[in-house]
C-alpha positions in Angstrom: -10.3 184.7 -24.0 -11.6 181.2 -24.6 -9.0 178.7 -25.8 -10.1 176.2 -28.4 -9.0 172.6 -28.0 -6.9 172.8 -31.2 -4.9 175.8 -29.8 -4.0 174.2 -26.5 -0.2 174.4 -26.0 -0.2 171.2 -24.0 -0.3 167.6 -25.0 -3.5 166.0 -23.8 -1.9 162.7 -22.9 0.8 164.5 -20.9 -1.8 166.6 -19.1 -3.8 163.6 -18.1 -0.6 161.9 -16.9 0.3 164.9 -14.8 -3.1 164.8 -13.1 -2.8 161.1 -12.4 0.7 161.6 -10.8 -0.5 164.6 -8.8 -3.6 162.7 -7.6 -1.5 159.7 -6.5 0.8 161.9 -4.5 -2.0 163.9 -2.9 -3.8 160.7 -1.8 -0.7 158.8 -0.6 1.4 161.6 0.8 0.1 165.1 0.9 -3.3 164.5 2.6 -1.6 162.7 5.5 1.0 165.5 5.7 -1.8 168.1 5.9 -3.6 166.2 8.6 -0.5 166.4 10.7 0.0 170.1 9.8 -3.5 171.0 10.9 -2.7 169.7 14.4 0.0 172.4 14.8 -1.3 175.6 16.4 1.3 177.5 14.4 -0.3 180.9 15.0 1.3 183.9 13.2 3.3 186.3 15.4 0.5 188.9 15.6 -1.6 186.3 17.4 1.1 184.5 19.4 3.6 187.0 20.9 5.7 184.1 22.3 5.8 182.2 19.0 9.4 181.4 19.2 9.1 179.9 22.7 5.9 178.1 21.8 7.8 176.4 18.9 4.8 175.7 16.7 6.0 177.7 13.8 9.3 175.9 14.0 7.5 172.6 14.0 5.5 173.6 10.9 8.6 174.6 9.0 10.5 171.5 10.1 7.7 169.3 8.8 7.8 171.1 5.4 11.6 170.8 5.3 11.4 167.1 6.0 8.8 166.6 3.3 10.7 168.6 0.6 14.0 166.9 1.5 12.4 163.5 1.0 11.2 164.2 -2.6 13.2 162.6 -5.4 14.3 165.9 -7.1 17.7 166.0 -8.7 20.3 168.6 -7.6 17.9 170.5 -5.3 19.3 172.7 -2.6 17.2 173.2 0.5 17.6 175.2 3.7 15.8 176.8 6.5 17.0 180.4 6.9 16.4 182.5 10.0 17.5 186.1 10.0 18.2 187.6 13.4 14.9 188.4 15.2 12.8 187.2 12.3 10.4 184.3 11.7 12.1 181.5 9.6 11.7 180.8 5.9 12.1 177.6 3.9 14.1 178.1 0.7 14.6 175.6 -2.0 16.3 175.8 -5.4 15.6 173.2 -8.2 17.5 173.5 -11.5 15.5 173.6 -14.7 15.3 170.7 -17.1 15.5 170.2 -20.8 15.4 173.1 -23.2 14.1 175.5 -20.6 16.9 174.8 -18.1 18.7 178.0 -18.8 15.8 180.4 -19.1 13.9 182.4 -16.6 13.1 181.3 -13.0 9.7 180.5 -11.5 9.3 181.6 -7.9 6.9 179.5 -5.9 5.5 181.2 -2.8 3.6 179.9 0.2 3.3 180.3 4.0 2.9 178.1 7.0 1.8 180.5 9.8 -1.9 180.4 10.7 -4.8 182.6 11.8 -6.0 182.1 15.4 -8.7 179.7 16.5 -12.0 181.6 16.2 -15.1 180.3 17.8 -18.0 178.4 16.1 -16.3 175.2 14.9 -18.3 172.0 14.5 -18.4 169.8 17.6 -16.6 167.0 15.8 -13.8 169.2 14.5 -11.8 172.3 15.6 -8.9 174.5 14.5 -6.3 171.9 15.5 -8.5 168.8 15.1 -8.4 167.7 11.5 -11.5 166.1 10.0 -11.6 164.4 6.7 -15.2 164.3 5.3 -16.8 164.3 1.9 -13.6 165.1 0.1 -12.8 168.0 2.4 -10.1 168.4 5.0 -11.3 170.6 7.9 -8.9 172.5 10.1 -7.0 175.7 10.4 -4.4 176.3 7.7 -5.4 173.4 5.5 -6.4 175.7 2.6 -4.8 178.9 3.9 -2.0 178.2 3.0 -0.4 175.0 4.4 -1.1 173.0 1.2 1.0 175.3 -1.0 4.5 173.9 -0.3 3.3 170.4 -0.8 1.4 171.2 -4.0 4.3 173.2 -5.4 6.6 170.2 -5.0 4.0 167.8 -6.4 3.7 170.0 -9.5 7.5 170.0 -10.1 7.8 166.2 -9.5 5.0 165.5 -11.9 6.7 167.5 -14.7 10.0 165.7 -14.1 8.4 162.3 -14.0 6.8 163.0 -17.4 10.0 164.4 -18.8 8.4 167.7 -19.5 10.9 170.5 -19.8 10.5 173.3 -17.2 12.3 176.3 -15.9 14.3 176.6 -12.8 12.0 176.6 -9.7 12.8 178.3 -6.5 10.5 178.2 -3.4 10.1 180.7 -0.7 7.9 179.6 2.1 7.5 182.2 4.9 5.9 182.1 8.4 4.7 185.7 8.9 2.1 186.1 6.2 -1.0 186.2 8.4 0.7 189.1 10.3 1.2 191.1 7.1 4.5 189.6 6.0 6.5 192.2 8.0 9.4 189.8 8.0 9.4 189.1 4.3 11.2 192.2 2.8 14.5 191.4 4.5 14.4 187.8 3.2 13.6 189.1 -0.3 16.5 191.5 -0.2 18.8 188.6 1.0 17.5 185.9 -1.4 16.5 187.8 -4.6 20.1 187.8 -5.9 20.1 184.0 -5.7 16.9 183.6 -7.6 18.1 184.7 -11.0 15.8 186.2 -13.6 12.3 185.6 -12.1 9.8 185.4 -15.0 6.8 184.0 -13.2 5.7 184.2 -9.5 3.2 181.6 -8.5 1.3 182.3 -5.2 -1.2 179.6 -4.2 -2.8 181.6 -1.5 -5.9 183.1 -2.9 -9.6 182.4 -3.6 -11.7 180.6 -6.2 -15.1 181.8 -7.3 -16.2 178.2 -7.7 -14.7 174.7 -7.9 -15.6 174.3 -11.6 -12.8 176.2 -13.3 -9.3 177.6 -12.7 -9.4 181.1 -11.2 -6.7 183.7 -11.4 -6.8 186.6 -9.0 -6.5 190.0 -10.7 -6.4 192.3 -7.7 -6.4 192.4 -3.9 -7.8 195.1 -1.6 -5.6 197.0 0.9 -6.3 197.0 4.6 -6.2 199.4 7.5 -6.3 197.6 10.9 -6.4 199.5 14.1 -8.1 200.2 17.4 -10.3 203.2 18.1 -10.6 204.0 21.8 -13.2 206.4 23.2 -12.8 207.6 26.8 -15.2 209.8 28.9 -14.5 208.8 32.6 -11.6 207.6 34.6 -13.8 204.8 36.1 -17.2 203.3 35.7 -20.2 204.8 37.5 -23.7 203.8 38.3 -25.8 204.1 35.1 -28.8 205.3 37.0 -26.8 208.1 38.5 -24.9 209.2 35.4 -27.2 208.1 32.5 -28.5 211.3 30.8 -25.7 213.4 32.3 -22.6 211.5 31.0 -22.6 210.5 27.3 -22.1 206.7 26.7 -18.8 206.0 25.1 -20.6 203.4 22.9 -22.9 206.1 21.6 -19.9 208.3 20.8 -18.3 205.4 19.0 -21.4 205.0 16.9 -21.2 208.6 15.9 -17.5 208.3 15.0 -18.1 205.2 12.9 -20.7 207.2 11.0 -18.0 209.5 9.9 -16.3 206.6 8.1 -19.2 204.8 6.5 -23.0 205.0 6.0 -24.5 202.7 8.6 -27.5 202.0 6.2 -25.5 201.1 3.1 -22.0 200.3 4.3 -20.6 202.7 1.7 -17.6 204.7 2.9 -17.9 208.5 2.8 -14.4 210.0 2.4 -13.1 210.2 -1.2 -9.7 209.1 0.2 -11.2 205.6 0.5 -12.4 205.5 -3.1 -10.6 204.8 -6.4 -11.6 204.5 -10.1 -12.3 200.9 -11.2 -10.3 200.0 -14.3 -12.5 199.0 -17.3 -10.7 195.7 -17.5 -11.7 194.8 -14.0 -15.3 195.7 -14.7 -15.2 193.4 -17.7 -13.7 190.6 -15.6 -16.4 191.2 -12.9 -19.0 190.7 -15.6 -17.4 187.5 -16.7 -17.2 186.2 -13.2 -20.8 187.2 -12.5 -22.0 185.3 -15.6 -20.3 182.2 -14.2 -21.4 182.6 -10.6 -24.8 184.3 -10.6 -26.4 184.2 -7.2 -23.5 182.2 -5.8 -21.8 185.5 -5.3 -24.1 186.1 -2.3 -25.5 182.7 -1.5 -22.0 181.4 -0.7 -22.2 183.1 2.7 -23.8 181.5 5.8 -26.7 184.0 6.2 -28.8 183.6 9.3 -32.1 184.6 7.7 -31.6 183.3 4.1 -34.1 180.5 3.2 -36.9 181.7 5.4 -40.5 182.2 4.4 -39.9 185.9 3.6 -38.1 187.4 0.6 -34.4 187.7 1.6 -33.1 191.2 1.0 -29.4 192.2 0.9 -28.5 195.5 2.4 -27.2 196.9 -1.0 -28.0 194.8 -4.1 -28.3 191.3 -5.4 -26.7 192.3 -8.7 -23.7 189.9 -8.9 -21.6 192.4 -10.9 -22.0 195.1 -8.3 -21.5 192.7 -5.4 -18.2 191.5 -7.0 -17.0 195.1 -7.4 -18.2 195.9 -3.8 -16.0 193.2 -2.4 -13.0 193.8 -4.6 -12.8 197.5 -5.6 -14.8 199.4 -3.0 -13.9 200.2 0.6 -15.7 198.4 3.4 -15.5 198.8 7.2 -15.9 196.0 9.8 -15.7 196.1 13.6 -13.9 192.9 14.4 -13.3 193.1 18.2 -14.1 195.2 21.3 -12.7 195.9 24.7 -14.3 197.7 27.6 -17.5 195.7 27.3 -18.1 193.0 29.9 -19.9 189.8 28.8 -23.7 190.0 29.0 -23.6 187.5 31.8 -21.3 189.8 33.9 -22.7 193.2 32.8 -23.9 195.4 35.7 -25.8 198.7 35.7 -22.6 200.6 35.0 -21.9 203.4 32.6 -18.5 202.3 31.4 -15.5 204.6 31.3 -14.3 203.6 27.8 -15.1 201.6 24.6 -12.4 200.3 22.3 -13.3 198.9 18.9 -11.0 197.0 16.5 -11.6 198.4 13.1 -10.8 196.6 9.8 -11.1 198.9 6.8 -10.7 197.2 3.4 -9.6 199.7 0.7 -9.5 199.6 -3.1 -6.3 198.0 -4.5 -4.9 201.3 -5.7 -5.5 203.4 -2.6 -2.3 204.0 -0.5 -2.6 202.2 2.9 -0.7 204.8 4.9 -2.9 207.6 3.5 -6.1 205.7 4.3 -4.9 205.1 7.9 -4.1 208.8 8.3 -7.6 209.6 7.1 -9.2 207.3 9.6 -7.2 208.8 12.4 -8.2 212.3 11.3 -11.9 211.5 11.0 -12.3 210.0 14.5 -9.9 212.1 16.5 -10.8 215.6 15.4 -13.7 217.6 16.8 -14.9 214.7 19.0 -18.4 214.7 20.4 -18.6 216.1 23.9 -14.8 216.6 24.0 -14.4 212.8 24.4 -10.8 211.6 24.4 -10.5 209.5 21.3 -7.5 207.7 19.9 -7.0 205.6 16.8 -3.9 203.5 16.7 -3.2 201.7 13.4 -1.7 198.2 13.7 -1.2 197.9 10.0 -1.7 199.9 6.8 -1.3 197.7 3.8 -1.7 198.9 0.2 -3.5 196.5 -2.1 -2.4 195.0 -5.4 -3.5 195.3 -9.0 -2.1 192.7 -11.2 0.0 193.7 -14.2 -1.4 192.9 -17.6 -1.3 189.2 -18.3 1.2 188.3 -21.1 -0.4 186.4 -24.0 1.5 183.2 -23.2 0.1 183.2 -19.6 -3.5 183.8 -20.7 -3.3 181.0 -23.2 -1.7 178.7 -20.6 -4.3 179.4 -18.0 -7.2 178.8 -20.4 -5.6 175.6 -21.7 -4.9 174.3 -18.2 -8.4 175.1 -17.1 -9.9 173.4 -20.3 -7.8 170.3 -19.7 -8.9 169.8 -16.1 -12.3 171.5 -15.9 -13.6 171.6 -19.4 -14.0 175.4 -19.1 -11.6 178.4 -19.8 -10.0 180.1 -16.8 -11.9 182.8 -14.9 -10.6 186.1 -13.6 -11.7 188.0 -10.5 -10.3 190.3 -7.8 -10.3 189.2 -4.2 -11.6 191.3 -1.3 -8.9 190.1 1.1 -5.4 191.6 1.5 -2.2 189.8 0.8 0.7 192.3 1.4 3.3 190.0 0.0 2.0 190.5 -3.5 2.9 194.1 -3.4 6.3 193.2 -2.0 6.9 190.6 -4.7 5.7 192.9 -7.5 8.1 195.6 -6.4 11.0 193.2 -6.1 10.3 191.5 -9.5 8.5 194.2 -11.6 9.1 192.4 -14.9 7.7 189.1 -13.7 4.3 187.7 -14.6 2.1 187.0 -11.5 -0.1 184.0 -11.1 -2.1 184.3 -7.9 -4.6 181.5 -7.5 -5.8 179.2 -4.7 -8.4 176.8 -3.4 -10.4 179.1 -1.1 -13.7 178.6 -2.9 -17.3 178.8 -1.6 -17.8 178.2 2.1 -14.1 177.2 2.6 -14.1 180.0 5.3 -10.5 180.9 5.6 -9.8 182.8 8.9 -13.2 181.7 10.2 -14.6 178.5 11.8 -14.8 175.3 9.8 -12.1 176.2 7.3 -11.7 173.4 4.8 -9.6 172.3 1.9 -11.5 171.0 -1.2 -9.1 168.1 -2.0 -10.3 167.2 -5.5 -10.1 170.9 -6.5 -6.6 171.2 -5.0 -5.4 168.3 -7.1 -6.6 170.0 -10.3 -5.1 173.3 -9.2 -1.8 171.5 -8.6 -1.8 169.9 -12.0 -2.8 173.2 -13.7 0.1 174.9 -11.9 2.4 172.3 -13.3 1.2 173.1 -16.9 1.6 176.9 -16.4 5.1 176.4 -15.0 6.0 174.4 -18.1 4.6 177.1 -20.3 7.0 179.9 -19.2 
């Protein structure tokens, strides 16, 4: 819906004052904090087995704790909690103010662990080398999701400074999200009784279709991650001697991948990987497509785009279909490989095995465990040439489809977006996977869910040259404050 100015639930003067306060704190305090945070190689446990010994996750959470403790918030309790054998979490509890002090609770979520380095960074930057340029902060974790704890505190502080009544706010900042949040459920079990009646969950860890309006995430795809290994020989042999007699494991791998998806279109073949798309999500995809147009595909760093010839996508340029492809349809990627020497060191050897890391994104409503079992069945049964094939799943995460937005939240989102962007809020699913949303939804089934974030065009989370769009982050922070006050 489009909110009219005269139906906005927020006072314009107060809204402007919130943005001024948020902007001041971002410039003076949060940006310097994030510069220091980028320098920490706080890789998630899946990418740093010795994370505890390395100490970088602990340094990241210590930094956040120090920042939160220094904020002038009345009667706040703050602690770092570490369950046995688990990554630590930061937990804070801030009593409500004014008329809303005894109402429902807002849960503010974020994470401090990071993806690994990835290659391809600019020469003047790097994953742990922060670069501030043209209003963007480059570096790993700046936008995904290190800013969240700082932004959440800034939102609460701005409300209190303007004497705007707000509910009780509790914060849960974890350090295992990039590994699938496998440590989060025990913390939710331990801390949920202390959180009270959670009426709104705010997760600042998602995408934005553009930097021109406030975006709310309506769904997230699930993910099956695992390694497919194809073996034919016990050791490598001369390719001239064996070629034509012994099948290449790479050729076998190609055949097995064809069982999962169509190599020409990328569309998955098994009905297990498909799900009906709700009418509401199609309508929202059309709204997003009207806003974004060709940006839906032009936002990616295509190698051939812009050349003399007409650029052709492998499927379609229809922005509605592209949005649905990346949010409600399955997609397979090969993200890594073993058994292949570098081209520099490759000899004339028929290799004994090929191992491929598979990443299968699945629709939000498809069960992750069922999808993983289907992948295993497809590649391990009736293998070509009796090859020895194994698929070992590392994770099988079910996606998330947001519950219906309550009228108060829809009005609040539109009003906040109108105040800070001059446009109503926009709604779109995201193609990535955030397992914690399913966990939070199961733990707080009656709560409204606001999943938003700053990962807009070219921000490149998980890849090289990740950046945080600072001006957009300021407005998202102020918008979050308004939505908190609306509960």
